[in-house]
PyMOL Python script that loads the backbone (N, CA, C, O; Angstrom):
from pymol import cmd

cmd.read_pdbstr("""\
ATOM      1  N   MET A   1      16.489  -5.356   7.970  1.00  0.00           N
ATOM      2  CA  MET A   1      17.254  -5.239   6.828  1.00  0.00           C
ATOM      3  C   MET A   1      16.911  -6.358   5.681  1.00  0.00           C
ATOM      4  O   MET A   1      16.834  -6.165   4.467  1.00  0.00           O
ATOM      5  N   VAL A   2      16.721  -7.622   6.427  1.00  0.00           N
ATOM      6  CA  VAL A   2      16.472  -8.751   5.876  1.00  0.00           C
ATOM      7  C   VAL A   2      15.172  -8.485   5.126  1.00  0.00           C
ATOM      8  O   VAL A   2      15.005  -8.555   3.909  1.00  0.00           O
ATOM      9  N   LEU A   3      14.185  -8.133   6.165  1.00  0.00           N
ATOM     10  CA  LEU A   3      12.874  -8.169   5.444  1.00  0.00           C
ATOM     11  C   LEU A   3      12.582  -7.358   4.097  1.00  0.00           C
ATOM     12  O   LEU A   3      11.909  -7.815   3.173  1.00  0.00           O
ATOM     13  N   ALA A   4      13.234  -5.971   4.111  1.00  0.00           N
ATOM     14  CA  ALA A   4      13.272  -5.081   2.881  1.00  0.00           C
ATOM     15  C   ALA A   4      13.953  -6.014   1.911  1.00  0.00           C
ATOM     16  O   ALA A   4      13.352  -6.128   0.843  1.00  0.00           O
ATOM     17  N   ASN A   5      15.237  -6.812   2.052  1.00  0.00           N
ATOM     18  CA  ASN A   5      16.051  -7.109   1.139  1.00  0.00           C
ATOM     19  C   ASN A   5      15.002  -8.404   0.515  1.00  0.00           C
ATOM     20  O   ASN A   5      14.916  -8.527  -0.707  1.00  0.00           O
ATOM     21  N   ASP A   6      14.214  -9.359   1.452  1.00  0.00           N
ATOM     22  CA  ASP A   6      13.033 -10.275   0.530  1.00  0.00           C
ATOM     23  C   ASP A   6      11.799  -9.512   0.149  1.00  0.00           C
ATOM     24  O   ASP A   6      10.994 -10.129  -0.549  1.00  0.00           O
ATOM     25  N   TRP A   7      11.561  -8.505   0.424  1.00  0.00           N
ATOM     26  CA  TRP A   7      10.719  -7.910  -0.144  1.00  0.00           C
ATOM     27  C   TRP A   7      11.251  -7.631  -1.648  1.00  0.00           C
ATOM     28  O   TRP A   7      10.938  -8.186  -2.701  1.00  0.00           O
ATOM     29  N   MET A   8      11.995  -6.775  -1.433  1.00  0.00           N
ATOM     30  CA  MET A   8      12.409  -6.047  -3.105  1.00  0.00           C
ATOM     31  C   MET A   8      12.970  -7.460  -3.664  1.00  0.00           C
ATOM     32  O   MET A   8      13.526  -7.370  -4.758  1.00  0.00           O
ATOM     33  N   ALA A   9      12.922  -8.508  -3.194  1.00  0.00           N
ATOM     34  CA  ALA A   9      13.318  -9.544  -4.260  1.00  0.00           C
ATOM     35  C   ALA A   9      12.445 -10.481  -5.086  1.00  0.00           C
ATOM     36  O   ALA A   9      12.651 -11.323  -5.961  1.00  0.00           O
ATOM     37  N   LEU A  10      11.155  -9.882  -4.307  1.00  0.00           N
ATOM     38  CA  LEU A  10       9.979 -10.412  -4.883  1.00  0.00           C
ATOM     39  C   LEU A  10      10.031 -10.147  -6.060  1.00  0.00           C
ATOM     40  O   LEU A  10      10.785  -9.280  -6.502  1.00  0.00           O
ATOM     41  N   ASN A  11       9.006 -11.048  -6.987  1.00  0.00           N
ATOM     42  CA  ASN A  11       8.677 -10.418  -8.284  1.00  0.00           C
ATOM     43  C   ASN A  11       7.534  -8.848  -8.304  1.00  0.00           C
ATOM     44  O   ASN A  11       6.399  -8.741  -7.840  1.00  0.00           O
ATOM     45  N   PRO A  12       8.305  -7.908  -8.957  1.00  0.00           N
ATOM     46  CA  PRO A  12       7.159  -6.600  -9.060  1.00  0.00           C
ATOM     47  C   PRO A  12       5.699  -6.998  -9.063  1.00  0.00           C
ATOM     48  O   PRO A  12       4.933  -6.571  -8.199  1.00  0.00           O
ATOM     49  N   GLU A  13       5.396  -7.631  -9.813  1.00  0.00           N
ATOM     50  CA  GLU A  13       3.912  -7.987 -10.191  1.00  0.00           C
ATOM     51  C   GLU A  13       3.330  -8.449  -8.789  1.00  0.00           C
ATOM     52  O   GLU A  13       2.247  -8.013  -8.398  1.00  0.00           O
ATOM     53  N   VAL A  14       4.045  -9.301  -8.080  1.00  0.00           N
ATOM     54  CA  VAL A  14       3.443  -9.926  -6.802  1.00  0.00           C
ATOM     55  C   VAL A  14       3.280  -8.533  -5.797  1.00  0.00           C
ATOM     56  O   VAL A  14       2.358  -8.216  -5.044  1.00  0.00           O
ATOM     57  N   ARG A  15       4.704  -7.774  -6.146  1.00  0.00           N
ATOM     58  CA  ARG A  15       4.522  -6.828  -4.841  1.00  0.00           C
ATOM     59  C   ARG A  15       3.481  -5.771  -5.466  1.00  0.00           C
ATOM     60  O   ARG A  15       2.720  -5.216  -4.672  1.00  0.00           O
ATOM     61  N   GLY A  16       3.413  -5.523  -6.532  1.00  0.00           N
ATOM     62  CA  GLY A  16       2.429  -4.448  -6.966  1.00  0.00           C
ATOM     63  C   GLY A  16       0.871  -5.060  -6.284  1.00  0.00           C
ATOM     64  O   GLY A  16       0.132  -4.466  -5.499  1.00  0.00           O
ATOM     65  N   ARG A  17       0.699  -6.371  -6.858  1.00  0.00           N
ATOM     66  CA  ARG A  17      -0.679  -7.266  -6.289  1.00  0.00           C
ATOM     67  C   ARG A  17      -0.724  -6.522  -4.774  1.00  0.00           C
ATOM     68  O   ARG A  17      -1.644  -5.743  -4.524  1.00  0.00           O
ATOM     69  N   VAL A  18       0.294  -6.802  -3.809  1.00  0.00           N
ATOM     70  CA  VAL A  18      -0.074  -6.864  -2.300  1.00  0.00           C
ATOM     71  C   VAL A  18      -0.536  -5.662  -2.142  1.00  0.00           C
ATOM     72  O   VAL A  18      -1.635  -5.479  -1.618  1.00  0.00           O
ATOM     73  N   LYS A  19       0.486  -4.338  -2.709  1.00  0.00           N
ATOM     74  CA  LYS A  19       0.187  -3.110  -2.294  1.00  0.00           C
ATOM     75  C   LYS A  19      -1.037  -2.573  -2.915  1.00  0.00           C
ATOM     76  O   LYS A  19      -1.593  -1.683  -2.271  1.00  0.00           O
ATOM     77  N   THR A  20      -1.661  -2.988  -4.221  1.00  0.00           N
ATOM     78  CA  THR A  20      -3.067  -2.674  -4.528  1.00  0.00           C
ATOM     79  C   THR A  20      -4.106  -3.071  -3.479  1.00  0.00           C
ATOM     80  O   THR A  20      -4.849  -2.305  -2.865  1.00  0.00           O
ATOM     81  N   GLY A  21      -4.034  -4.284  -3.391  1.00  0.00           N
ATOM     82  CA  GLY A  21      -4.965  -5.010  -2.290  1.00  0.00           C
ATOM     83  C   GLY A  21      -4.797  -4.195  -0.914  1.00  0.00           C
ATOM     84  O   GLY A  21      -5.736  -3.989  -0.146  1.00  0.00           O
ATOM     85  N   SER A  22      -3.699  -3.832  -0.739  1.00  0.00           N
ATOM     86  CA  SER A  22      -3.463  -3.069   0.746  1.00  0.00           C
ATOM     87  C   SER A  22      -4.519  -1.845   0.776  1.00  0.00           C
ATOM     88  O   SER A  22      -5.542  -1.621   1.423  1.00  0.00           O
ATOM     89  N   VAL A  23      -3.843  -1.205  -0.155  1.00  0.00           N
ATOM     90  CA  VAL A  23      -4.784   0.217  -0.281  1.00  0.00           C
ATOM     91  C   VAL A  23      -6.329  -0.217  -0.426  1.00  0.00           C
ATOM     92  O   VAL A  23      -7.165   0.286   0.325  1.00  0.00           O
ATOM     93  N   THR A  24      -6.673  -1.110  -1.354  1.00  0.00           N
ATOM     94  CA  THR A  24      -8.251  -1.252  -1.562  1.00  0.00           C
ATOM     95  C   THR A  24      -8.901  -1.614   0.016  1.00  0.00           C
ATOM     96  O   THR A  24      -9.952  -1.179   0.489  1.00  0.00           O
ATOM     97  N   SER A  25      -8.000  -2.471   0.596  1.00  0.00           N
ATOM     98  CA  SER A  25      -8.695  -3.090   2.056  1.00  0.00           C
ATOM     99  C   SER A  25      -8.876  -1.871   2.733  1.00  0.00           C
ATOM    100  O   SER A  25      -9.921  -1.795   3.381  1.00  0.00           O
ATOM    101  N   LEU A  26      -7.963  -0.684   2.753  1.00  0.00           N
ATOM    102  CA  LEU A  26      -8.408   0.311   3.436  1.00  0.00           C
ATOM    103  C   LEU A  26      -9.996   0.438   3.622  1.00  0.00           C
ATOM    104  O   LEU A  26     -10.520   0.417   4.736  1.00  0.00           O
ATOM    105  N   GLY A  27     -10.661   0.561   2.506  1.00  0.00           N
ATOM    106  CA  GLY A  27     -12.288   0.946   2.553  1.00  0.00           C
ATOM    107  C   GLY A  27     -13.184  -0.615   3.073  1.00  0.00           C
ATOM    108  O   GLY A  27     -14.359  -0.964   2.955  1.00  0.00           O
ATOM    109  N   SER A  28     -11.987  -1.260   3.664  1.00  0.00           N
ATOM    110  CA  SER A  28     -12.928  -2.405   4.200  1.00  0.00           C
ATOM    111  C   SER A  28     -14.194  -1.915   5.101  1.00  0.00           C
ATOM    112  O   SER A  28     -14.253  -0.760   5.521  1.00  0.00           O
ATOM    113  N   GLN A  29     -15.251  -2.934   5.378  1.00  0.00           N
ATOM    114  CA  GLN A  29     -16.199  -2.468   6.416  1.00  0.00           C
ATOM    115  C   GLN A  29     -15.692  -3.066   7.745  1.00  0.00           C
ATOM    116  O   GLN A  29     -16.397  -2.938   8.746  1.00  0.00           O
ATOM    117  N   HIS A  30     -14.504  -3.715   7.812  1.00  0.00           N
ATOM    118  CA  HIS A  30     -14.203  -4.142   9.107  1.00  0.00           C
ATOM    119  C   HIS A  30     -12.988  -3.555   9.531  1.00  0.00           C
ATOM    120  O   HIS A  30     -11.979  -3.472   8.831  1.00  0.00           O
ATOM    121  N   ASN A  31     -13.103  -3.162  10.660  1.00  0.00           N
ATOM    122  CA  ASN A  31     -11.925  -2.431  11.371  1.00  0.00           C
ATOM    123  C   ASN A  31     -10.799  -3.152  11.774  1.00  0.00           C
ATOM    124  O   ASN A  31      -9.962  -2.523  12.421  1.00  0.00           O
ATOM    125  N   GLN A  32     -10.534  -4.654  11.475  1.00  0.00           N
ATOM    126  CA  GLN A  32      -9.330  -5.181  12.005  1.00  0.00           C
ATOM    127  C   GLN A  32      -8.966  -5.106  10.591  1.00  0.00           C
ATOM    128  O   GLN A  32      -8.097  -4.247  10.442  1.00  0.00           O
ATOM    129  N   VAL A  33      -9.303  -5.690   9.469  1.00  0.00           N
ATOM    130  CA  VAL A  33      -8.717  -5.203   8.094  1.00  0.00           C
ATOM    131  C   VAL A  33      -8.134  -4.159   7.770  1.00  0.00           C
ATOM    132  O   VAL A  33      -6.972  -4.184   7.365  1.00  0.00           O
ATOM    133  N   ARG A  34      -8.904  -2.935   7.901  1.00  0.00           N
ATOM    134  CA  ARG A  34      -8.476  -1.573   7.668  1.00  0.00           C
ATOM    135  C   ARG A  34      -7.138  -1.598   8.507  1.00  0.00           C
ATOM    136  O   ARG A  34      -6.131  -1.406   7.825  1.00  0.00           O
ATOM    137  N   LEU A  35      -6.932  -1.804   9.895  1.00  0.00           N
ATOM    138  CA  LEU A  35      -5.920  -1.743  10.618  1.00  0.00           C
ATOM    139  C   LEU A  35      -4.741  -2.489  10.022  1.00  0.00           C
ATOM    140  O   LEU A  35      -3.619  -1.983   9.995  1.00  0.00           O
ATOM    141  N   ALA A  36      -5.065  -3.964   9.438  1.00  0.00           N
ATOM    142  CA  ALA A  36      -4.131  -4.598   9.391  1.00  0.00           C
ATOM    143  C   ALA A  36      -3.512  -3.918   7.653  1.00  0.00           C
ATOM    144  O   ALA A  36      -2.297  -3.891   7.462  1.00  0.00           O
ATOM    145  N   ALA A  37      -4.177  -3.579   6.890  1.00  0.00           N
ATOM    146  CA  ALA A  37      -3.954  -2.657   5.807  1.00  0.00           C
ATOM    147  C   ALA A  37      -3.171  -1.346   6.118  1.00  0.00           C
ATOM    148  O   ALA A  37      -2.261  -0.990   5.369  1.00  0.00           O
ATOM    149  N   ALA A  38      -3.449  -0.777   6.989  1.00  0.00           N
ATOM    150  CA  ALA A  38      -2.583   0.311   7.413  1.00  0.00           C
ATOM    151  C   ALA A  38      -1.261  -0.062   7.808  1.00  0.00           C
ATOM    152  O   ALA A  38      -0.265   0.598   7.517  1.00  0.00           O
ATOM    153  N   GLN A  39      -1.251  -1.191   8.515  1.00  0.00           N
ATOM    154  CA  GLN A  39       0.355  -1.478   8.754  1.00  0.00           C
ATOM    155  C   GLN A  39       1.219  -2.433   7.951  1.00  0.00           C
ATOM    156  O   GLN A  39       2.378  -2.762   8.203  1.00  0.00           O
ATOM    157  N   VAL A  40       0.370  -2.863   6.829  1.00  0.00           N
ATOM    158  CA  VAL A  40       1.219  -3.195   5.656  1.00  0.00           C
ATOM    159  C   VAL A  40       1.761  -2.235   4.727  1.00  0.00           C
ATOM    160  O   VAL A  40       2.855  -2.240   4.163  1.00  0.00           O
ATOM    161  N   ILE A  41       0.387  -1.046   4.637  1.00  0.00           N
ATOM    162  CA  ILE A  41       1.268   0.074   3.823  1.00  0.00           C
ATOM    163  C   ILE A  41       2.489   0.641   4.619  1.00  0.00           C
ATOM    164  O   ILE A  41       3.559   1.018   4.142  1.00  0.00           O
ATOM    165  N   SER A  42       2.162   0.626   5.741  1.00  0.00           N
ATOM    166  CA  SER A  42       3.365   1.465   6.221  1.00  0.00           C
ATOM    167  C   SER A  42       4.917   0.539   6.189  1.00  0.00           C
ATOM    168  O   SER A  42       6.045   1.020   6.089  1.00  0.00           O
ATOM    169  N   LYS A  43       4.646  -0.494   6.275  1.00  0.00           N
ATOM    170  CA  LYS A  43       5.681  -1.211   6.409  1.00  0.00           C
ATOM    171  C   LYS A  43       6.368  -1.425   5.138  1.00  0.00           C
ATOM    172  O   LYS A  43       7.595  -1.511   5.174  1.00  0.00           O
ATOM    173  N   ILE A  44       5.714  -1.533   3.930  1.00  0.00           N
ATOM    174  CA  ILE A  44       6.182  -1.433   2.746  1.00  0.00           C
ATOM    175  C   ILE A  44       6.576  -0.042   2.267  1.00  0.00           C
ATOM    176  O   ILE A  44       7.735   0.003   1.854  1.00  0.00           O
ATOM    177  N   ALA A  45       5.823   1.236   2.213  1.00  0.00           N
ATOM    178  CA  ALA A  45       6.319   2.625   2.322  1.00  0.00           C
ATOM    179  C   ALA A  45       7.896   2.737   3.058  1.00  0.00           C
ATOM    180  O   ALA A  45       8.840   3.386   2.607  1.00  0.00           O
ATOM    181  N   THR A  46       7.888   1.988   4.199  1.00  0.00           N
ATOM    182  CA  THR A  46       9.025   2.216   4.739  1.00  0.00           C
ATOM    183  C   THR A  46      10.230   1.578   3.950  1.00  0.00           C
ATOM    184  O   THR A  46      11.289   2.203   4.008  1.00  0.00           O
ATOM    185  N   ILE A  47      10.208   0.697   3.398  1.00  0.00           N
ATOM    186  CA  ILE A  47      11.125  -0.116   2.723  1.00  0.00           C
ATOM    187  C   ILE A  47      11.091   0.734   1.285  1.00  0.00           C
ATOM    188  O   ILE A  47      12.227   0.736   0.810  1.00  0.00           O
ATOM    189  N   GLU A  48      10.227   1.391   0.523  1.00  0.00           N
ATOM    190  CA  GLU A  48      10.160   1.760  -0.804  1.00  0.00           C
ATOM    191  C   GLU A  48      10.306   2.788  -1.017  1.00  0.00           C
ATOM    192  O   GLU A  48      11.079   3.231  -1.866  1.00  0.00           O
ATOM    193  N   LEU A  49       9.624   3.393  -0.325  1.00  0.00           N
ATOM    194  CA  LEU A  49       9.670   5.246  -0.510  1.00  0.00           C
ATOM    195  C   LEU A  49      10.851   5.847  -0.798  1.00  0.00           C
ATOM    196  O   LEU A  49      10.908   6.760  -1.623  1.00  0.00           O
ATOM    197  N   PRO A  50      12.071   5.328  -0.051  1.00  0.00           N
ATOM    198  CA  PRO A  50      13.185   5.696   0.130  1.00  0.00           C
ATOM    199  C   PRO A  50      13.744   5.509  -1.435  1.00  0.00           C
ATOM    200  O   PRO A  50      14.534   6.325  -1.909  1.00  0.00           O
ATOM    201  N   LYS A  51      13.337   4.540  -2.072  1.00  0.00           N
ATOM    202  CA  LYS A  51      13.988   4.194  -3.031  1.00  0.00           C
ATOM    203  C   LYS A  51      13.718   4.772  -4.252  1.00  0.00           C
ATOM    204  O   LYS A  51      12.685   4.283  -4.710  1.00  0.00           O
ATOM    205  N   PRO A  52      14.259   5.698  -5.058  1.00  0.00           N
ATOM    206  CA  PRO A  52      13.644   6.131  -6.406  1.00  0.00           C
ATOM    207  C   PRO A  52      13.135   5.405  -7.556  1.00  0.00           C
ATOM    208  O   PRO A  52      13.860   4.600  -8.140  1.00  0.00           O
ATOM    209  N   GLY A  53      11.626   5.688  -8.023  1.00  0.00           N
ATOM    210  CA  GLY A  53      10.872   4.955  -8.436  1.00  0.00           C
ATOM    211  C   GLY A  53       9.971   3.607  -8.076  1.00  0.00           C
ATOM    212  O   GLY A  53       9.528   2.729  -8.818  1.00  0.00           O
ATOM    213  N   GLN A  54       9.878   3.793  -6.660  1.00  0.00           N
ATOM    214  CA  GLN A  54       9.057   2.787  -5.851  1.00  0.00           C
ATOM    215  C   GLN A  54       8.174   3.463  -5.573  1.00  0.00           C
ATOM    216  O   GLN A  54       8.347   4.610  -5.160  1.00  0.00           O
ATOM    217  N   TRP A  55       6.641   2.754  -5.780  1.00  0.00           N
ATOM    218  CA  TRP A  55       5.806   3.143  -5.305  1.00  0.00           C
ATOM    219  C   TRP A  55       5.401   4.382  -5.328  1.00  0.00           C
ATOM    220  O   TRP A  55       4.865   4.930  -4.365  1.00  0.00           O
ATOM    221  N   ASP A  56       5.596   4.851  -6.283  1.00  0.00           N
ATOM    222  CA  ASP A  56       5.402   6.509  -7.219  1.00  0.00           C
ATOM    223  C   ASP A  56       4.267   6.792  -6.297  1.00  0.00           C
ATOM    224  O   ASP A  56       4.394   7.310  -5.187  1.00  0.00           O
ATOM    225  N   ASP A  57       3.081   6.389  -6.875  1.00  0.00           N
ATOM    226  CA  ASP A  57       1.725   6.785  -6.834  1.00  0.00           C
ATOM    227  C   ASP A  57       1.119   6.712  -5.363  1.00  0.00           C
ATOM    228  O   ASP A  57      -0.036   7.117  -5.229  1.00  0.00           O
ATOM    229  N   LEU A  58       1.909   6.151  -4.065  1.00  0.00           N
ATOM    230  CA  LEU A  58       0.979   5.627  -2.946  1.00  0.00           C
ATOM    231  C   LEU A  58       0.416   6.937  -2.521  1.00  0.00           C
ATOM    232  O   LEU A  58      -0.809   6.996  -2.413  1.00  0.00           O
ATOM    233  N   MET A  59       1.225   8.143  -2.227  1.00  0.00           N
ATOM    234  CA  MET A  59       0.878   9.760  -1.530  1.00  0.00           C
ATOM    235  C   MET A  59      -0.649   9.798  -2.424  1.00  0.00           C
ATOM    236  O   MET A  59      -1.746   9.780  -1.866  1.00  0.00           O
ATOM    237  N   GLN A  60      -0.484   9.841  -3.618  1.00  0.00           N
ATOM    238  CA  GLN A  60      -1.627  10.306  -4.499  1.00  0.00           C
ATOM    239  C   GLN A  60      -2.952   9.468  -4.323  1.00  0.00           C
ATOM    240  O   GLN A  60      -4.063   9.995  -4.269  1.00  0.00           O
ATOM    241  N   ALA A  61      -2.708   8.007  -4.232  1.00  0.00           N
ATOM    242  CA  ALA A  61      -3.759   6.676  -3.816  1.00  0.00           C
ATOM    243  C   ALA A  61      -4.516   7.073  -2.332  1.00  0.00           C
ATOM    244  O   ALA A  61      -5.714   6.869  -2.133  1.00  0.00           O
ATOM    245  N   LEU A  62      -3.675   7.624  -1.425  1.00  0.00           N
ATOM    246  CA  LEU A  62      -3.824   7.948   0.058  1.00  0.00           C
ATOM    247  C   LEU A  62      -4.583   8.975  -0.262  1.00  0.00           C
ATOM    248  O   LEU A  62      -5.788   8.991  -0.015  1.00  0.00           O
ATOM    249  N   LEU A  63      -3.943   9.954  -0.855  1.00  0.00           N
ATOM    250  CA  LEU A  63      -4.660  11.553  -0.887  1.00  0.00           C
ATOM    251  C   LEU A  63      -6.125  10.903  -1.635  1.00  0.00           C
ATOM    252  O   LEU A  63      -7.076  10.768  -0.865  1.00  0.00           O
ATOM    253  N   ASP A  64      -6.258  10.651  -2.550  1.00  0.00           N
ATOM    254  CA  ASP A  64      -7.491  10.482  -3.132  1.00  0.00           C
ATOM    255  C   ASP A  64      -8.474   9.806  -2.299  1.00  0.00           C
ATOM    256  O   ASP A  64      -9.630  10.217  -2.195  1.00  0.00           O
ATOM    257  N   TYR A  65      -8.023   8.759  -1.697  1.00  0.00           N
ATOM    258  CA  TYR A  65      -8.934   7.753  -0.853  1.00  0.00           C
ATOM    259  C   TYR A  65      -9.560   8.546   0.452  1.00  0.00           C
ATOM    260  O   TYR A  65     -10.649   8.298   0.969  1.00  0.00           O
ATOM    261  N   VAL A  66      -8.567   9.610   0.887  1.00  0.00           N
ATOM    262  CA  VAL A  66      -8.940  10.544   2.210  1.00  0.00           C
ATOM    263  C   VAL A  66     -10.137  11.465   1.638  1.00  0.00           C
ATOM    264  O   VAL A  66     -11.263  11.649   2.101  1.00  0.00           O
ATOM    265  N   VAL A  67      -9.616  11.903   0.660  1.00  0.00           N
ATOM    266  CA  VAL A  67     -10.497  12.971   0.289  1.00  0.00           C
ATOM    267  C   VAL A  67     -11.983  12.612  -0.501  1.00  0.00           C
ATOM    268  O   VAL A  67     -13.022  13.242  -0.306  1.00  0.00           O
ATOM    269  N   ARG A  68     -11.854  11.605  -1.313  1.00  0.00           N
ATOM    270  CA  ARG A  68     -13.420  11.311  -2.242  1.00  0.00           C
ATOM    271  C   ARG A  68     -13.142   9.596  -1.990  1.00  0.00           C
ATOM    272  O   ARG A  68     -12.906   8.969  -3.023  1.00  0.00           O
ATOM    273  N   PRO A  69     -13.154   8.850  -0.760  1.00  0.00           N
ATOM    274  CA  PRO A  69     -13.246   7.330  -0.602  1.00  0.00           C
ATOM    275  C   PRO A  69     -14.498   6.787  -1.277  1.00  0.00           C
ATOM    276  O   PRO A  69     -14.583   5.559  -1.324  1.00  0.00           O
ATOM    277  N   GLU A  70     -15.304   7.379  -1.711  1.00  0.00           N
ATOM    278  CA  GLU A  70     -16.607   6.904  -2.665  1.00  0.00           C
ATOM    279  C   GLU A  70     -16.302   6.753  -4.085  1.00  0.00           C
ATOM    280  O   GLU A  70     -16.904   5.966  -4.816  1.00  0.00           O
ATOM    281  N   SER A  71     -15.353   7.522  -4.462  1.00  0.00           N
ATOM    282  CA  SER A  71     -14.905   7.856  -6.124  1.00  0.00           C
ATOM    283  C   SER A  71     -13.777   7.048  -6.213  1.00  0.00           C
ATOM    284  O   SER A  71     -13.630   6.485  -7.297  1.00  0.00           O
ATOM    285  N   SER A  72     -12.622   6.768  -5.021  1.00  0.00           N
ATOM    286  CA  SER A  72     -11.686   6.404  -5.647  1.00  0.00           C
ATOM    287  C   SER A  72     -11.634   4.779  -5.705  1.00  0.00           C
ATOM    288  O   SER A  72     -12.312   3.894  -5.183  1.00  0.00           O
ATOM    289  N   VAL A  73     -10.609   4.796  -6.509  1.00  0.00           N
ATOM    290  CA  VAL A  73     -10.073   3.144  -6.857  1.00  0.00           C
ATOM    291  C   VAL A  73     -10.277   2.467  -5.426  1.00  0.00           C
ATOM    292  O   VAL A  73     -11.056   1.518  -5.342  1.00  0.00           O
ATOM    293  N   THR A  74      -9.724   2.843  -4.508  1.00  0.00           N
ATOM    294  CA  THR A  74      -9.678   2.031  -3.436  1.00  0.00           C
ATOM    295  C   THR A  74     -11.225   1.961  -2.609  1.00  0.00           C
ATOM    296  O   THR A  74     -11.497   0.927  -2.000  1.00  0.00           O
ATOM    297  N   GLY A  75     -12.145   3.040  -2.624  1.00  0.00           N
ATOM    298  CA  GLY A  75     -13.224   2.944  -1.947  1.00  0.00           C
ATOM    299  C   GLY A  75     -14.334   1.858  -2.516  1.00  0.00           C
ATOM    300  O   GLY A  75     -15.403   1.701  -1.926  1.00  0.00           O
TER     301      GLY A  75
END
""", "prot")
cmd.dss("prot")
cmd.show_as("cartoon", "prot")
cmd.util.cbc("prot")
cmd.orient("prot")
């Protein structure tokens, strides 16, 4: 709960950069980077997805990456 409150208290621009960087890192050539990015995405999603209007584009970004990694923003 404390982590969730601290995360949501951050400037929305900062949160956006962390989220974008995490999704982008899924395309890394380094396995450890991909794993860390997946963990960060999972934790942020756990905090934000239950809240209306938060990270609405996550599922589409992940789907785009899985279906077309070479042409996605994150790939």
